[in-house]
C-alpha positions in Angstrom: -10.8 1.2 -13.6 -8.2 3.7 -16.1 -9.2 3.5 -19.0 -6.7 5.6 -21.7 -8.1 5.0 -25.1 -5.2 5.2 -28.5 -6.1 8.7 -28.8 -4.9 9.9 -25.5 -8.2 10.5 -24.2 -8.8 8.5 -20.7 -11.8 7.6 -18.7 -12.8 6.5 -15.4 -15.6 4.0 -14.9 -16.4 2.3 -11.3 -18.3 -0.7 -10.2 -19.4 -2.0 -6.9 -17.4 -4.5 -5.5 -18.2 -7.9 -5.2 -18.0 -10.7 -2.4 -15.3 -12.4 -4.6 -13.9 -9.0 -6.0 -13.6 -10.4 -9.7 -17.3 -10.2 -10.4 -16.6 -6.5 -9.7 -13.8 -6.0 -12.4 -15.2 -7.8 -14.8 -18.5 -5.9 -14.4 -16.1 -3.1 -15.0 -14.9 -4.1 -18.0 -17.6 -4.8 -19.6 -19.3 -0.9 -18.6 -16.1 0.4 -20.0 -16.6 -1.7 -23.2 -20.6 0.0 -23.3 -19.2 3.6 -22.5 -16.9 2.4 -25.9 -19.7 1.3 -28.4 -17.5 -2.0 -28.0 -18.8 -5.4 -27.4 -16.9 -7.3 -24.0 -14.9 -9.4 -26.6 -13.9 -6.8 -28.8 -13.1 -4.6 -26.1 -10.5 -7.5 -24.2 -9.4 -7.7 -27.8 -8.1 -4.1 -28.4 -7.0 -4.5 -25.3 -2.6 -3.3 -25.3 -1.9 -3.4 -21.4 -3.8 -4.2 -18.4 -2.9 -3.5 -15.1 -3.5 -4.4 -12.1 -3.5 -3.9 -8.1 -6.0 -5.3 -5.6 -6.2 -5.6 -1.9 -7.6 -9.7 -2.0 -4.4 -10.9 0.0 -4.3 -8.0 2.9 -8.6 -9.0 2.9 -8.0 -12.3 3.2 -5.1 -12.4 6.1 -7.4 -9.2 8.0 -10.5 -11.3 7.5 -9.5 -14.8 8.1 -10.6 -15.6 5.0 -7.5 -17.3 3.7 -6.2 -20.8 3.0 -5.6 -23.6 6.2 -1.8 -23.5 6.6 0.6 -25.6 8.6 4.1 -24.7 9.7 6.9 -26.9 9.7 9.9 -25.4 11.9 12.9 -26.1 13.9 13.1 -27.9 17.1 12.2 -25.7 20.2 11.1 -22.6 17.5 7.3 -23.6 18.0 6.2 -20.9 20.0 8.2 -18.1 17.2 4.3 -16.5 16.0 3.5 -16.6 19.7 6.3 -15.0 21.4 7.2 -12.7 18.3 9.3 -9.2 19.2 8.1 -6.9 22.9 5.5 -5.1 20.6 3.4 -8.0 19.4 0.6 -7.5 22.2 0.4 -3.9 20.4 1.3 -4.2 17.1 -0.9 -1.9 15.1 -2.1 0.5 18.3 -1.7 3.8 18.2 -0.3 6.1 20.8 -4.0 6.2 22.5 -4.7 2.6 21.6 -1.2 1.0 23.6 -3.1 2.8 26.6 -5.9 0.5 26.3 -5.4 -2.7 27.6 -8.4 -4.5 26.2 -6.7 -3.9 23.0 -3.9 -5.7 24.0 -3.0 -9.1 22.1 -6.5 -8.8 19.5 -4.2 -10.3 16.7 -4.1 -14.0 17.0 -0.7 -15.4 15.9 -1.3 -15.8 11.8 -1.6 -19.7 12.1 -2.8 -21.2 15.6 -0.3 -23.2 17.6 -1.8 -26.8 16.9 -1.1 -25.9 13.2 2.8 -25.4 13.7 5.1 -29.0 14.0 8.5 -29.1 14.6 11.4 -31.4 13.1 14.7 -32.4 14.3 17.5 -30.2 13.0 19.9 -27.4 13.2 22.4 -25.3 11.7 24.5 -22.3 12.5 24.6 -18.9 11.3 27.9 -19.6 9.4 25.2 -22.4 7.7 27.0 -24.6 9.3 25.1 -28.6 10.1 24.7 -29.2 13.9 22.1 -31.1 13.4 21.2 -33.3 10.4 17.8 -33.4 9.4 15.6 -36.5 11.0 13.9 -37.6 7.4 12.4 -40.3 8.6 10.3 -38.0 11.6 9.8 -35.5 8.9 8.0 -38.3 6.2 6.3 -39.7 9.2 4.8 -36.4 9.9 3.9 -35.6 6.2 2.1 -38.4 6.1 0.4 -37.7 9.5 -1.0 -34.6 7.8 -3.3 -36.2 4.9 -6.6 -36.0 4.3 -6.6 -33.1 6.7 -7.5 -30.8 3.9 -4.1 -28.3 4.2 -4.0 -26.3 1.4 -0.4 -24.8 1.9 2.2 -25.1 3.6 5.2 -22.5 5.2 8.6 -24.2 5.7 10.8 -21.8 8.7 14.2 -23.7 9.9 16.4 -22.1 12.0 19.4 -20.1 9.4 17.8 -21.2 6.7 18.6 -17.8 5.1 22.7 -19.0 5.3 22.3 -23.1 4.2 19.0 -23.8 2.1 19.6 -27.5 2.3 17.5 -28.5 4.8 14.2 -26.5 4.0 14.8 -28.1 0.5 14.7 -31.8 2.1 11.7 -31.2 3.8 9.7 -29.5 0.4 10.7 -33.0 -1.7 9.0 -34.3 1.6 5.7 -32.4 0.7 6.2 -32.8 -2.7 5.2 -36.7 -2.7 3.6 -36.5 0.0 0.8 -33.4 -0.1 1.7 -32.9 -3.9 -1.6 -30.7 -4.0 0.1 -28.7 -1.4 0.9 -24.9 -1.6 4.7 -24.3 -0.4 6.8 -22.1 0.4 10.5 -22.2 2.0 11.8 -19.0 3.6 14.6 -19.3 2.3 13.3 -17.8 -0.9 10.7 -15.9 -0.1 12.3 -14.1 2.7 16.2 -14.5 2.6 17.0 -12.2 6.6 17.8 -12.8 9.2 15.5 -13.3 12.0 13.1 -15.6 12.3 10.1 -13.5 13.7 9.7 -12.2 10.6 10.8 -14.6 8.4 8.4 -16.7 9.4 5.6 -14.3 9.4 6.6 -13.5 6.1 6.5 -17.4 4.7 3.6 -17.8 6.7 1.7 -15.4 5.3 2.6 -16.1 2.0 1.8 -19.8 2.1 -1.5 -18.4 3.6 -2.4 -15.7 0.4 -1.1 -18.7 -2.4 -3.7 -20.4 -2.7 -6.4 -17.1 -2.7 -4.7 -14.9 -4.2 -3.2 -17.7 -7.5 -6.3 -19.2 -7.8 -7.0 -15.3 -8.5 -5.2 -14.2 -10.9 -5.7 -17.2 -12.4 -9.4 -17.2 -12.9 -9.2 -13.2 -13.9 -6.5 -13.6 -16.6 -8.3 -16.9 -18.0 -11.8 -14.7 -18.4 -10.4 -11.7 -20.0 -8.1 -14.2 -22.3 -11.1 -15.9 -23.1 -13.1 -13.2 -24.4 -10.3 -12.5 -26.9 -7.4 -10.7 -24.3 -3.9 -11.3 -25.9 -1.4 -9.5 -22.9 -0.6 -10.7 -19.8 -2.6 -9.1 -15.9 0.8 -7.6 -14.7 0.2 -7.1 -11.2 1.2 -4.5 -8.7 3.4 -5.1 -5.9 4.4 -3.5 -2.9 7.7 -2.3 -4.1 6.3 -0.3 -6.6 7.1 -2.2 -9.9 4.1 -4.8 -12.1 5.2 -7.8 -13.2 2.9 -10.7 -15.0 0.9 -13.3 -12.3 2.6 -16.5 -13.4 5.5 -14.8 -11.7 3.4 -13.5 -8.6 1.7 -17.2 -8.3 4.1 -18.0 -5.9 4.9 -15.5 -4.0 1.5 -13.1 -3.8 2.9 -11.6 -0.2 4.8 -9.7 -2.3 1.9 -8.2 -4.2 -0.2 -7.8 -0.2 0.0 -3.5 -0.4 -0.4 -3.3 -4.2 -3.1 -0.6 -3.6 -2.1 1.6 -2.0 1.4 1.4 -3.7 -0.4 1.2 -7.1 -1.8 4.4 -5.2 2.0 6.8 -5.1 3.3 5.4 -8.4 0.3 6.6 -9.8 0.6 10.2 -7.9 4.9 9.8 -9.3 3.7 9.7 -12.8 1.2 12.8 -12.2 4.0 14.9 -10.8 5.7 13.8 -13.7 3.3 14.9 -16.0 3.2 18.4 -14.0 7.3 18.3 -13.5 7.0 18.3 -9.8 9.0 16.1 -7.7 8.3 16.7 -3.9 5.2 15.1 -3.8 2.7 14.8 -1.0 -0.1 11.8 -1.8 -3.1 11.4 0.1 -5.7 9.2 -0.3 -9.2 9.6 1.7 -11.5 6.3 0.9 -14.5 4.8 3.0 -11.9 3.4 5.8 -8.7 4.9 6.2 -6.4 8.3 5.4 -3.2 6.6 3.6 -0.2 9.2 2.9 2.7 8.5 1.0 6.1 10.6 0.4 8.0 11.1 -2.4 11.3 12.7 -2.9 12.9 14.0 -5.7 10.6 11.9 -7.3 11.5 8.8 -5.4 9.0 7.3 -3.0 9.7 6.0 0.4 10.1 2.9 1.1 10.3 0.3 3.9 12.0 -3.0 4.1 8.6 -4.7 6.4 5.0 -4.1 7.1 2.3 -4.9 10.2 -0.2 -6.4 9.2 -2.6 -8.5 11.0 -0.3 -8.0 13.7 2.2 -9.3 12.6 6.0 -8.4 10.4 5.9 -9.2 7.5 9.4 -8.8 5.7 8.3 -7.4 1.8 10.1 -4.0 0.3 7.0 -1.7 0.1 6.5 1.5 -0.4 6.1 3.6 2.9 2.2 3.8 3.2 1.1 5.9 6.3 -2.4 5.0 6.9 -5.3 5.5 9.7 -8.7 5.1 10.4 -9.8 8.1 9.0 -12.6 8.1 5.6 -16.1 9.2 4.7 -17.3 6.0 6.9 -15.3 7.0 9.8 -18.4 6.7 13.1 -18.0 9.8 14.7 -19.8 9.3 18.6 -19.1 11.1 22.1 -17.2 9.2 24.4 -16.9 11.0 28.1 -18.2 14.6 26.9 -15.8 14.5 24.2 -15.8 13.8 19.8 -14.2 11.0 18.5 -14.4 10.0 15.2 -12.5 6.7 13.8 -11.1 4.7 13.8 -14.5 1.9 12.9 -16.2 2.1 10.3 -19.7 1.7 8.7 -18.3 0.5 6.3 -20.2 0.1 2.7 -23.6 -2.0 4.4 -25.0 -0.6 5.3 -22.8 2.4 5.1 -23.3 5.8 6.7 -26.8 7.1 7.6 -27.1 9.2 4.5 -26.8 5.6 2.1 -30.5 4.9 3.7 -29.2 1.4 3.8 -30.3 1.0 7.7 -27.1 2.8 9.3 -28.2 5.0 12.1 -24.3 5.9 13.2 -23.1 9.5 12.2 -20.1 9.3 10.2 -17.4 11.3 7.9 -19.8 11.7 5.0 -22.5 12.9 6.9 -21.6 15.3 8.2 -20.0 16.4 4.6 -23.7 15.9 3.6 -25.4 18.5 6.5 -22.5 20.9 5.7 -23.6 21.0 2.0 -20.5 19.4 0.4 -21.9 16.9 -1.0 -25.1 17.4 -3.6 -28.3 15.1 -2.6 -28.6 13.7 -6.3 -25.5 14.3 -7.4 -23.6 11.2 -5.6 -21.3 8.9 -7.5 -22.0 10.8 -10.9 -26.4 11.0 -9.4 -26.0 6.9 -9.7 -27.2 7.6 -6.2 -29.9 9.6 -3.9 -28.8 10.7 -0.2 -30.6 11.0 2.9 -30.2 14.5 4.1 -32.9 13.5 6.5 -31.1 10.5 8.1 -27.9 12.3 7.6 -29.1 14.9 10.3 -31.1 12.9 12.5 -28.0 10.7 13.2 -25.8 13.6 14.1 -28.9 15.1 16.3 -29.0 12.0 18.8 -25.0 10.7 18.8 -23.2 13.7 18.6 -25.5 17.3 18.6 -27.6 16.3 22.2 -24.9 14.8 24.5 -22.6 18.3 23.3 -25.4 20.6 23.0 -25.5 21.8 19.8 -27.3 22.3 16.9 -26.6 20.0 13.8 -24.8 22.0 11.7 -22.3 22.6 14.2 -22.1 19.0 15.5 -21.3 18.5 11.9 -18.8 21.0 11.7 -16.7 19.6 14.5 -17.0 15.8 13.3 -15.1 17.3 10.4 -12.8 19.5 12.2 -11.4 16.8 14.7 -11.2 13.9 11.2 -9.4 17.1 9.8 -7.3 17.6 12.6 -6.3 14.0 12.5 -5.5 13.5 8.8 -3.3 16.5 9.0 -1.4 15.1 12.4 -0.9 11.5 10.2 1.1 14.6 8.0 3.2 16.6 9.8 4.3 12.9 11.4 5.3 11.6 7.7 7.3 15.3 7.2 8.4 17.2 10.1 9.2 13.9 12.5 11.0 12.8 9.4 13.0 16.4 8.8 11.0 17.4 5.4 9.2 20.7 5.1 6.1 20.6 4.3 6.2 23.1 2.7 8.3 22.2 0.1 5.8 19.6 -1.4 3.0 19.7 -3.3 0.4 17.8 -1.8 -2.2 15.1 -4.9 -5.6 14.8 -3.0 -7.2 11.4 -4.1 -9.5 9.1 -4.0 -13.3 9.4 -3.3 -13.0 11.9 -0.2 -9.7 13.2 -0.7 -10.5 16.7 -3.0 -13.4 17.4 -0.5 -10.7 17.7 2.6 -7.4 18.9 0.2 -8.4 22.6 1.4 -8.3 22.6 5.3 -5.4 19.8 5.0 -2.8 22.0 2.9 -3.8 24.9 4.8 -2.7 23.1 8.0 0.4 22.3 6.6 1.2 25.8 4.8 1.1 24.8 1.3 -0.6 27.0 -0.9 -2.5 25.7 -3.0 -3.1 21.6 -3.9 -3.6 19.3 -6.8 -6.8 17.2 -7.8 -5.1 14.7 -10.5 -7.5 13.4 -13.4 -7.7 9.6 -12.2 -7.7 11.0 -8.6 -10.5 8.2 -8.3 -9.0 5.9 -9.5 -5.6 6.9 -8.8 -3.5 2.8 -8.1 -5.7 1.6 -11.2 -3.4 5.2 -13.5 -0.9 3.3 -11.4 -0.2 0.6 -13.0 -1.2 1.7 -16.0 2.6 3.8 -15.8 4.1 1.4 -13.8 7.7 -0.5 -14.8 8.6 -3.8 -14.6 10.8 -4.4 -11.4 11.9 -7.1 -9.6 13.4 -7.2 -6.0 15.9 -10.0 -4.7 17.8 -9.7 -1.4 20.9 -12.0 -0.3 21.6 -11.7 3.1 24.7 -11.4 3.9 26.1 -10.1 8.0 29.4 -8.9 8.5 30.1 -6.6 11.3 32.9 -3.9 11.6 34.0 -2.5 14.7 33.8 1.2 15.8 37.2 3.1 13.3 38.3 -0.4 11.2 37.3 -1.2 7.8 36.0 -4.6 6.2 38.5 -6.5 5.4 38.9 -8.7 1.7 37.3 -11.4 3.4 33.9 -9.4 3.6 34.1 -7.3 0.8 34.2 -10.6 -1.3 31.3 -11.9 0.0 29.6 -8.6 -0.3 30.9 -8.8 -3.9 29.7 -12.9 -3.9 25.5 -11.2 -2.5 25.4 -8.8 -5.4 26.3 -10.9 -8.3 24.0 -13.8 -6.5 21.2 -10.8 -5.9 21.7 -9.7 -9.9 21.2 -13.2 -11.4 18.1 -13.8 -9.7 16.8 -10.9 -10.7 17.9 -10.8 -14.1 16.7 -14.7 -14.5 13.0 -13.6 -13.7 12.6 -10.4 -15.4 13.6 -12.5 -18.7 10.4 -14.3 -17.7 8.9 -11.1 -18.7 9.8 -10.4 -22.8 11.2 -7.3 -21.2 14.3 -6.8 -23.0 15.9 -4.0 -22.3 16.4 -4.1 -17.8 18.1 -2.1 -15.8 20.0 -2.8 -12.6 19.8 -1.0 -8.9 21.2 -2.1 -5.6 21.6 -1.0 -1.8 22.7 -2.3 1.7 21.5 -3.1 4.7 23.3 -1.0 7.8 22.9 -0.2 11.2 24.7 0.6 14.2 26.6 -2.6 16.2 24.0 -3.7 18.4 21.2 -2.0 17.1 18.0 -3.9 16.4 17.2 -1.6 13.2 18.8 -0.9 9.6 18.3 1.3 7.4 18.8 0.7 3.5 21.4 2.1 1.6 21.5 3.3 -2.6 24.8 2.2 -3.9 24.4 4.2 -7.0 28.8 3.9 -8.2 28.2 -0.5 -7.8 26.8 -1.3 -11.7 29.8 0.1 -13.4 32.3 -2.5 -11.9 29.7 -4.9 -10.3 31.9 -5.2 -7.6 31.8 -4.4 -3.7 35.9 -2.3 -3.0 35.9 -0.3 0.0 35.6 2.8 -1.7 31.8 1.9 -2.9 31.7 0.6 1.3 32.5 3.9 2.3 30.1 5.5 0.5 27.5 3.3 1.5 28.5 4.5 5.7 28.5 7.9 4.4 24.8 7.7 2.7 23.7 5.9 6.1 25.7 8.3 8.7 23.6 11.2 6.5 20.1 9.6 6.7 19.8 8.4 9.9 20.7 11.9 11.1 18.0 13.1 8.5 15.4 10.4 10.3 16.8 10.6 14.0 18.2 14.5 14.3 21.8 16.0 14.3 24.6 14.0 16.6 22.0 10.9 17.0 24.9 8.6 15.0 27.3 6.3 17.0 30.4 5.9 14.1 32.4 4.5 16.7 30.2 1.7 17.5 31.2 0.3 14.7 28.8 -1.0 12.0 26.7 -4.4 10.8 25.9 -5.0 6.9 22.6 -7.2 6.9 22.1 -7.6 3.0 22.2 -7.0 -0.7 19.6 -6.2 -2.5 19.5 -5.6 -5.9 16.1 -4.0 -8.0 15.5 -4.6 -11.5 13.9 -2.9 -14.1 12.1 -3.3 -17.5 10.5 0.4 -18.8 7.3 -0.3 -20.2 5.7 2.9 -23.0 3.5 5.0 -21.0 -0.1 6.1 -22.3 -0.2 9.0 -24.2 -2.6 11.5 -22.8 -4.1 14.9 -24.2 -6.9 16.9 -22.0 -11.0 16.2 -22.1 -12.7 18.4 -24.0 -16.0 19.1 -21.5 -16.2 22.8 -19.7 -16.8 22.9 -16.3 -20.4 23.8 -16.8 -22.3 25.8 -13.7 -24.8 23.9 -12.3 -26.7 26.2 -9.9 -25.1 27.2 -5.9 -26.2 25.7 -2.5 -25.0 27.2 1.0 -21.6 25.3 2.1 -20.1 25.6 5.7 -16.6 26.3 5.7 -14.8 27.7 8.7 -17.8 29.0 10.3 -20.7 27.0 11.3 -22.7 29.6 12.4 -21.9 31.8 8.9 -23.0 28.9 5.3 -21.6 30.9 2.3 -23.6 30.8 -1.0 -21.0 28.6 -3.5 -21.8 27.9 -7.1 -21.1 24.4 -8.1 -20.0 23.2 -11.3 -19.9 19.9 -13.1 -17.4 18.1 -15.6 -15.7 14.9 -16.0 -12.5 16.1 -17.7 -12.0 20.0 -17.9 -10.3 21.3 -20.7 -6.8 22.8 -20.7 -6.6 26.7 -18.8 -9.9 26.5 -18.2 -10.7 27.7 -14.2 -13.1 29.5 -12.4 -13.1 31.2 -8.4 -13.8 29.5 -5.3 -16.2 29.3 -3.4 -17.0 26.3 -5.0 -17.6 22.7 -5.4 -16.1 21.1 -8.7 -18.1 17.8 -8.9 -16.6 15.0 -10.7 -18.8 11.7 -10.9 -16.6 9.9 -8.1 -15.9 12.8 -6.3 -16.0 16.4 -4.8 -13.4 19.2 -5.0 -13.5 22.1 -2.8 -12.4 25.0 -4.0 -12.5 27.5 -1.0 -13.4 31.0 -0.9 -9.8 33.2 -2.0 -8.8 30.2 -3.7 -9.1 29.4 -7.4 -8.9 26.5 -9.5 -6.9 25.9 -13.1 -7.2 22.7 -15.5 -4.0 21.6 -16.6 -3.5 20.1 -20.3 -4.2 16.4 -18.6 -6.9 17.1 -17.3 -5.4 18.1 -13.2 -6.9 20.5 -11.3 -4.7 22.9 -9.2 -6.1 24.9 -6.8 -4.4 27.5 -5.6 -4.6 30.1 -2.6 
């Protein structure tokens, strides 16, 4: 939890996650109140803004803890989730994992076939009713579902995005027959072309509705009962915040709220420091997450892959691999591997002393001197060096005939190399030079590994934000209200041709409809000053994937005319070549427009901040391994919570914060800015 006081002082509070998640949030609020000298009720009454990001929905989908859901779809399309796309068998597998046939089909469909039901109806691509909905059969189906403990229903009929009449009729029957069920209609949650992604998104929203809705309602009720007067503002996957009353019906748009909030936190830090191109890295216990920010705007994607399914919700593009503090090291066929399997928090790394016997990245850092035995998580947990050494020796050192320190160094090298490869993929392979970016190191382990990653990319240093361990919380506190609406409109333009007047009129209608829908939802937030941005989904004719292209001039007249269209095509071709290489475009093939997307934004005041007043104090020294496991270097240890502006220290040193350790290698220098961010320069 990140708490900013009215005077500008900010503090970080952390509490172990509880099984119900809400308990951990409430415990953290109690801890903050205690540290501030307030009762819990006094603390809640003084809250002026409560931002929240969570992985409740994400975890529910991954662990099978979601609501009992049935799917209703068009006759002949009941196997859509099972068939999927060509890549469904290998969805989310890495390049190496794709070669392992035992991993294929490791993700079952989001809903088993026995819970998918078909109804007679058919609508064509133009929205024309080919076969009317069989109302009697639908009513009979709903009657059969009564008494089966159904918590949610996903309704996804063919081409409902062109004409939602049948889905609305089915909803009417469901509301009468299953009044307590959470109902999701595909044309409302995912009005996109492509029945597989639309069905996945609809089902995911239905699965999460009862879970996320109950969680958010319970959390807000608890805090309001204690005196909080403001609504909870929940981070969405697209990087904006919305009141829980808006998200209760569409929890799927917040599946990636945690990672998205971290990127938004880095954008806020970049605004403080006037840095526009940022690589934000977050190393936690199980994953390494990377976001790319170009000119203060996050890279976006129109869908995410989760639990083997493609979910069509606008999202900040966060690339992840299984590499974190809990990543398990092992030797397979004579090669050292690290991750993606993780020890998690329980039993966790061997050094936690909770019964874990497999060596992890955290164990390696402890053996290498990066972590302090007695000051882990600010001294609230003592680590077991002997257990870490034993685990590394038994699993890695002996099979590779290495000493323990060399084996630990090898674990770190393998892990850092995997993370550096991901950073190259999201920059160089997308046409960006990483040297044009500043790296922000977040998460509990990010500041420990950032010096290696920055050096691998040829950077001159890195930044550790003041809220690095809770950058997601910092992001929710600085994000604006934002709501995204997509309206499908399918237009094909042959190569060398221009769109007809009718085509442009349809695009304009879609723009107006999306603006109206976004404005209607944002009016519920009581934010008065709302602005809008629009984009168009375009692809070359015959392609399966598209790019979203901004329409910066369309808001002037709120009309898609030939000038707006030509500008969009120019932007599309430029972006396409940036992504896939010069000459990769194919204008002669023509273009396809798939949808118009509108984002409504309402500005919220950001908290004012001042630098801390706790200087970095020397706390002794210890031997730390940097580049040579045979030559550990005597390294000065400093401790602080938020250093004052201008204080600097020379490497080699380690700056220990509660929850993170900033490694400053030999020859480098670390300086605190006026907001408490640490800049490390090589």
